[in-house]
Backbone bond lengths (Angstrom), bond angles and torsions (degrees), N, CA, C in turn:
res aa  C-N    CA-C-N  psi(-1)  N-CA   C-N-CA  omega(-1)  CA-C   N-CA-C  phi
1 X - - - 1.457 - - 1.522 109.29 -
2 X 1.309 116.70 131.64 1.455 122.36 178.75 1.520 108.33 -86.77
3 X 1.337 115.52 133.50 1.454 120.04 177.95 1.512 109.38 -129.40
4 X 1.337 117.56 150.55 1.457 119.97 176.07 1.523 110.72 -61.51
5 X 1.340 115.32 167.91 1.457 121.28 -175.22 1.517 115.14 -54.82
6 X 1.329 118.88 -45.90 1.459 120.92 -177.20 1.527 107.78 -139.78
7 X 1.306 116.77 94.38 1.457 120.91 -174.48 1.526 112.52 -72.45
8 X 1.319 119.18 -3.61 1.454 121.21 -178.46 1.529 112.14 -87.48
9 X 1.312 117.83 -3.37 1.458 120.46 177.61 1.517 108.78 -126.77
10 X 1.314 115.39 165.50 1.452 120.34 177.96 1.522 111.79 -94.37
11 X 1.316 117.10 6.72 1.462 120.27 -179.85 1.529 109.76 -67.71
12 X 1.326 116.72 144.39 1.466 119.15 176.08 1.526 110.02 -69.26
13 X 1.323 114.84 164.42 1.462 121.38 -179.08 1.524 109.79 -119.05
14 X 1.324 115.78 136.98 1.460 121.55 169.02 1.522 106.21 -96.62
15 X 1.327 115.27 110.04 1.464 121.76 177.99 1.521 107.75 -88.76
16 X 1.325 116.40 128.17 1.460 122.61 -179.11 1.521 108.99 -115.91
17 X 1.321 115.68 152.00 1.458 121.40 -176.14 1.520 110.42 -124.56
18 X 1.318 114.98 122.56 1.457 121.56 179.75 1.524 108.52 -122.18
19 X 1.308 115.77 124.20 1.457 120.90 177.92 1.510 109.17 174.00
20 X 1.301 115.77 155.55 1.456 121.13 -179.49 1.525 110.42 -67.14
21 X 1.321 116.10 169.60 1.465 121.19 177.49 1.524 108.89 -54.59
22 X 1.335 115.98 132.98 1.473 124.28 177.16 1.531 113.21 67.67
23 X 1.325 116.64 23.71 1.467 119.96 177.47 1.528 111.69 -82.15
24 X 1.332 117.00 -14.24 1.458 120.79 179.13 1.518 114.30 114.85
25 X 1.330 117.54 16.04 1.465 120.85 -177.35 1.533 112.14 -61.04
26 X 1.320 117.45 -48.51 1.466 119.81 -178.07 1.519 111.70 -67.98
27 X 1.316 116.91 -35.44 1.467 120.36 176.23 1.522 110.38 -63.25
28 X 1.329 117.01 -44.75 1.456 120.72 177.83 1.527 110.78 -65.34
29 X 1.324 117.67 -37.51 1.469 119.63 -179.82 1.527 110.67 -61.16
30 X 1.321 117.38 -36.63 1.465 121.30 177.59 1.527 110.49 -64.21
31 X 1.318 116.73 -40.36 1.464 121.21 177.91 1.530 110.89 -66.99
32 X 1.322 116.52 -44.20 1.466 120.48 -179.90 1.529 111.84 -64.00
33 X 1.323 116.68 -29.33 1.466 120.99 -179.51 1.517 112.43 -65.93
34 X 1.326 117.81 -12.58 1.466 120.35 177.99 1.525 112.01 -80.46
35 X 1.328 117.38 -8.47 1.466 120.24 175.86 1.531 109.00 -65.49
36 X 1.329 117.76 148.71 1.472 120.03 -179.91 1.530 111.91 -58.45
37 X 1.328 115.31 142.66 1.468 122.80 174.73 1.523 112.31 53.25
38 X 1.330 116.09 45.09 1.463 121.79 -176.40 1.519 109.88 -130.99
39 X 1.326 115.94 136.00 1.469 121.81 175.34 1.523 109.18 -122.96
40 X 1.335 115.85 162.36 1.458 122.25 175.81 1.524 108.67 -108.88
41 X 1.322 116.18 135.38 1.459 122.59 169.48 1.517 105.21 -118.84
42 X 1.344 116.29 111.65 1.458 122.19 -171.65 1.526 111.35 -107.86
43 X 1.309 115.38 119.67 1.464 121.42 -179.69 1.527 111.80 -56.44
44 X 1.327 117.91 -47.34 1.462 120.08 -176.17 1.526 112.36 -58.89
45 X 1.331 117.29 -40.32 1.470 120.21 179.28 1.519 111.08 -63.92
46 X 1.341 115.75 -44.56 1.464 119.55 -179.66 1.528 111.52 -67.74
47 X 1.327 116.67 -42.98 1.469 119.30 179.50 1.520 110.98 -62.21
48 X 1.322 116.96 -41.99 1.468 119.79 179.17 1.522 110.79 -63.10
49 X 1.329 117.06 -44.19 1.460 120.93 -178.67 1.530 112.59 -66.32
50 X 1.319 116.52 -37.80 1.459 120.38 -173.97 1.527 114.70 -95.22
51 X 1.329 117.00 -34.93 1.468 119.41 -168.28 1.528 114.62 -132.25
52 X 1.304 119.72 16.61 1.472 121.08 -173.65 1.530 112.26 -52.01
53 X 1.322 117.25 -42.62 1.465 120.54 -177.84 1.527 113.05 -72.50
54 X 1.323 117.22 -18.15 1.461 121.42 -177.28 1.521 113.28 -93.59
55 X 1.317 117.39 -8.92 1.466 119.59 -171.70 1.527 111.11 -104.40
56 X 1.319 114.15 96.28 1.458 120.91 179.54 1.523 112.97 -116.38
57 X 1.327 117.19 -8.49 1.460 121.11 -176.44 1.534 109.66 -147.72
58 X 1.307 115.42 170.53 1.457 120.46 176.16 1.537 109.82 -62.69
59 X 1.322 117.02 -38.49 1.466 120.59 177.93 1.527 110.68 -61.36
60 X 1.341 116.75 -40.07 1.469 120.37 176.72 1.525 110.37 -62.70
61 X 1.330 116.31 -42.84 1.462 120.43 178.47 1.534 109.72 -58.91
62 X 1.310 117.41 -47.23 1.472 120.99 -178.22 1.527 111.08 -59.98
63 X 1.327 116.61 -42.77 1.470 121.15 179.86 1.527 110.59 -64.87
64 X 1.320 116.71 -48.54 1.469 120.67 -177.76 1.528 111.57 -68.44
65 X 1.312 116.77 -38.17 1.457 120.66 178.89 1.526 110.97 -64.21
66 X 1.317 117.38 -38.78 1.468 120.82 178.00 1.528 110.57 -63.52
67 X 1.325 117.16 -41.80 1.464 120.58 176.65 1.523 110.84 -61.38
68 X 1.325 115.49 -43.90 1.457 120.30 -178.69 1.530 111.25 -63.86
69 X 1.331 117.67 -44.42 1.459 120.69 178.63 1.533 110.68 -59.18
70 X 1.314 116.32 -42.28 1.461 120.71 179.89 1.536 111.00 -61.14
71 X 1.320 116.13 -43.38 1.463 120.49 -179.76 1.521 112.25 -71.77
72 X 1.326 117.52 -34.17 1.457 121.46 -173.83 1.526 114.02 -81.77
73 X 1.318 117.73 -25.33 1.467 119.13 -173.84 1.526 113.01 -54.38
74 X 1.342 120.32 -52.92 1.463 118.48 -179.55 1.540 112.18 -64.08
75 X 1.308 116.67 -33.02 1.475 121.41 177.96 1.530 110.54 -64.98
76 X 1.327 116.68 -45.56 1.466 120.68 178.71 1.528 111.32 -62.70
77 X 1.314 116.56 -42.54 1.465 120.90 178.74 1.525 109.65 -61.55
78 X 1.321 117.59 -41.54 1.467 121.06 178.56 1.517 111.72 -62.59
79 X 1.308 117.23 -43.61 1.470 121.38 179.81 1.519 109.88 -62.46
80 X 1.325 116.23 -48.14 1.463 120.51 -178.34 1.527 111.81 -64.80
81 X 1.330 118.07 -42.40 1.465 119.95 -179.68 1.524 111.47 -70.04
82 X 1.336 117.17 -18.71 1.462 121.01 174.68 1.530 111.47 -80.84
83 X 1.334 116.88 -4.08 1.458 120.59 175.44 1.512 115.51 96.76
84 X 1.324 117.42 10.59 1.463 121.61 179.92 1.523 108.81 -102.02
85 X 1.324 116.14 130.81 1.467 120.39 176.19 1.524 109.30 -77.03
86 X 1.334 115.37 151.54 1.461 121.51 -177.41 1.519 109.65 -128.31
87 X 1.327 115.24 131.61 1.459 121.63 167.17 1.518 104.71 -94.34
88 X 1.310 116.65 109.18 1.457 121.61 -177.52 1.523 108.06 -91.90
89 X 1.322 115.70 97.02 1.457 121.52 -178.86 1.525 109.15 -84.67
90 X 1.321 113.89 60.50 1.456 125.00 171.72 1.526 104.19 -118.47
91 X 1.326 119.10 145.36 1.464 118.59 -177.81 1.531 112.57 -70.54
92 X 1.314 115.32 122.20 1.470 121.61 175.00 1.528 107.83 -93.97
93 X 1.323 115.88 50.95 1.457 122.37 -168.13 1.521 115.51 -98.36
94 X 1.313 117.16 -7.40 1.459 120.19 179.36 1.524 108.79 -130.64
95 X 1.307 115.52 159.37 1.468 119.64 176.87 1.522 111.16 -59.97
96 X 1.335 117.05 -41.05 1.468 120.55 -178.91 1.526 110.80 -63.40
97 X 1.326 118.02 -43.76 1.465 120.14 178.53 1.520 110.76 -63.23
98 X 1.326 116.19 -42.18 1.460 119.05 -179.42 1.533 111.33 -68.94
99 X 1.311 118.69 -32.25 1.466 120.59 175.46 1.523 109.92 -63.27
100 X 1.343 117.10 -41.78 1.461 121.04 176.86 1.529 109.66 -61.74
101 X 1.322 116.45 -44.36 1.471 120.87 -179.93 1.520 111.09 -63.86
102 X 1.321 117.53 -39.28 1.462 121.00 177.63 1.528 110.38 -64.93
103 X 1.328 117.55 -32.85 1.473 119.29 177.17 1.523 110.45 -66.38
104 X 1.324 118.02 -35.74 1.468 121.15 175.48 1.530 109.42 -64.15
105 X 1.323 116.30 -43.78 1.469 121.31 179.20 1.529 110.23 -62.20
106 X 1.318 116.65 -47.99 1.473 121.07 -178.13 1.522 111.56 -62.28
107 X 1.316 116.78 -44.19 1.462 120.51 -176.45 1.523 112.52 -74.51
108 X 1.319 117.80 -24.89 1.467 120.40 -179.22 1.526 112.23 -94.21
109 X 1.331 117.13 -20.50 1.455 120.93 -175.53 1.518 113.69 75.37
110 X 1.330 117.26 13.69 1.470 122.01 -177.45 1.526 111.59 -76.47
111 X 1.318 115.09 158.93 1.461 121.07 167.18 1.524 107.48 -72.89
112 X 1.326 116.48 169.24 1.450 119.15 176.72 1.518 110.47 -140.89
113 X 1.310 113.90 155.60 1.458 121.90 173.90 1.524 106.90 -147.35
114 X 1.317 116.26 115.14 1.453 121.33 178.93 1.532 107.85 -97.79
115 X 1.315 115.78 113.27 1.460 122.59 -179.63 1.531 107.24 -92.33
116 X 1.332 115.91 111.18 1.466 122.39 -176.63 1.527 109.47 -102.17
117 X 1.322 116.17 112.05 1.459 122.07 178.70 1.526 107.69 -93.16
118 X 1.308 116.03 99.55 1.460 123.28 -176.12 1.529 108.15 -91.23
119 X 1.333 115.75 85.47 1.461 123.12 -173.99 1.525 108.35 -118.60
120 X 1.322 117.15 139.43 1.467 121.66 -177.11 1.529 111.88 -65.64
121 X 1.330 115.22 155.26 1.458 120.89 176.71 1.527 111.12 -57.26
122 X 1.315 117.36 -40.74 1.464 121.53 -177.14 1.528 111.02 -61.78
123 X 1.331 116.56 -45.36 1.470 119.79 179.27 1.525 109.91 -66.46
124 X 1.321 117.35 -42.90 1.471 120.58 179.27 1.526 111.04 -60.28
125 X 1.326 117.66 -44.44 1.465 120.50 -179.35 1.527 111.00 -64.95
126 X 1.308 116.61 -39.45 1.461 120.14 177.74 1.523 110.57 -62.38
127 X 1.324 116.42 -45.90 1.462 121.09 177.47 1.523 111.31 -63.92
128 X 1.333 116.24 -39.14 1.458 120.99 179.99 1.517 110.80 -61.99
129 X 1.327 117.23 -46.06 1.466 120.84 179.15 1.529 110.80 -60.90
130 X 1.327 116.41 -43.10 1.472 120.34 179.32 1.535 110.24 -65.31
131 X 1.306 116.38 -41.40 1.469 121.18 179.51 1.526 110.47 -64.26
132 X 1.334 116.39 -43.38 1.464 120.23 178.37 1.521 111.04 -61.70
133 X 1.318 116.15 -43.14 1.464 120.89 -178.97 1.528 111.42 -64.90
134 X 1.321 116.32 -38.44 1.466 120.70 -179.69 1.533 111.77 -72.15
135 X 1.326 116.58 -27.29 1.462 121.03 179.73 1.518 114.32 67.37
136 X 1.319 117.34 22.25 1.463 121.39 -175.46 1.528 113.24 -92.28
137 X 1.320 118.36 -6.50 1.469 121.69 -177.55 1.521 109.14 -100.57
138 X 1.342 116.55 153.82 1.469 120.48 -178.13 1.524 112.98 -62.37
139 X 1.332 117.72 -30.29 1.453 121.43 -179.56 1.519 109.46 -137.35
140 X 1.315 115.42 151.34 1.464 119.75 173.46 1.522 107.67 -114.61
141 X 1.328 115.25 158.54 1.464 121.17 178.37 1.519 108.20 -139.41
142 X 1.305 115.43 145.01 1.457 120.59 177.30 1.522 109.54 -84.32
143 X 1.335 115.97 168.42 1.466 119.81 174.43 1.529 110.29 -59.43
144 X 1.327 116.80 -37.37 1.464 120.54 -179.99 1.528 110.95 -65.40
145 X 1.330 116.75 -41.36 1.459 119.71 177.49 1.529 110.49 -67.11
146 X 1.332 116.54 -37.67 1.465 119.86 175.60 1.524 109.82 -57.05
147 X 1.332 116.73 -48.60 1.470 121.02 -179.09 1.526 111.26 -61.42
148 X 1.326 116.39 -44.03 1.465 120.72 -179.18 1.532 110.73 -62.43
149 X 1.306 117.17 -48.63 1.461 121.28 -177.83 1.525 111.15 -68.14
150 X 1.328 117.04 -37.48 1.463 121.56 -178.48 1.528 111.92 -64.94
151 X 1.322 117.70 -24.98 1.470 120.62 177.16 1.523 112.16 -58.76
152 X 1.331 115.81 -26.43 1.461 120.83 -177.03 1.526 112.42 -95.39
153 X 1.325 117.09 -3.54 1.461 121.36 -178.92 1.523 109.90 -66.52
154 X 1.326 115.62 135.24 1.460 121.41 178.48 1.525 106.77 -136.48
155 X 1.324 116.06 114.39 1.467 120.65 -179.07 1.520 110.20 -61.15
156 X 1.326 117.42 146.22 1.462 120.05 -179.79 1.527 112.01 -70.03
157 X 1.314 115.24 151.99 1.470 121.92 179.02 1.526 109.10 -123.70
158 X 1.310 115.89 150.19 1.465 121.94 -177.73 1.529 112.43 -57.88
159 X 1.332 117.16 -32.81 1.468 119.68 -176.33 1.533 114.14 -74.13
160 X 1.342 117.52 -0.99 1.462 120.60 177.36 1.525 112.19 -80.44
161 X 1.337 117.18 -11.97 1.453 120.65 175.74 1.519 116.08 93.89
162 X 1.317 117.71 8.57 1.458 120.79 179.97 1.527 110.85 -94.34
163 X 1.317 115.84 154.20 1.461 122.47 170.24 1.528 105.90 -88.45
164 X 1.318 116.97 103.57 1.472 122.14 -170.92 1.527 110.54 -98.13
165 X 1.339 114.16 131.85 1.458 121.97 168.84 1.521 106.04 -116.80
166 X 1.326 116.97 121.54 1.470 120.85 -178.32 1.525 110.11 -100.87
167 X 1.327 114.35 134.02 1.459 122.83 174.68 1.519 107.48 -113.10
168 X 1.331 116.47 126.57 1.470 119.41 -179.87 1.521 109.78 -112.53
């Protein structure tokens, strides 16, 4: 059973997702969205709507994602301070991304729950190939892009201040 970060308070929760490409982050975000008073904000949907024509490389993704984070931060804080929990389907895969997410938590006063999907590269690549073939995801990635992006992956640590739930 999935539970919000701190069920002893009425504060909303910012749910974060950490895992490599095709580890199951978006699938889990859909499940988490069934929690009461919870919405999903999905990076891939926003990037596709706003920047699809501009994103041809990992560098393009980094540039567009930074713009999106800048625009979304005040919006996320407003949602959380209004009492609505958010599943932030943005990758919490690097220290820098998690620092940005912690700033949203600090400024909103929300609880947090970092869902860490600890899935092997082999399983992720297999899922990625199947996802690419099905064409059901907003973006596809090659094995080479998976390897490049995975080089920057940094598993979360307890000393970062998040309430971590690990899925293996």
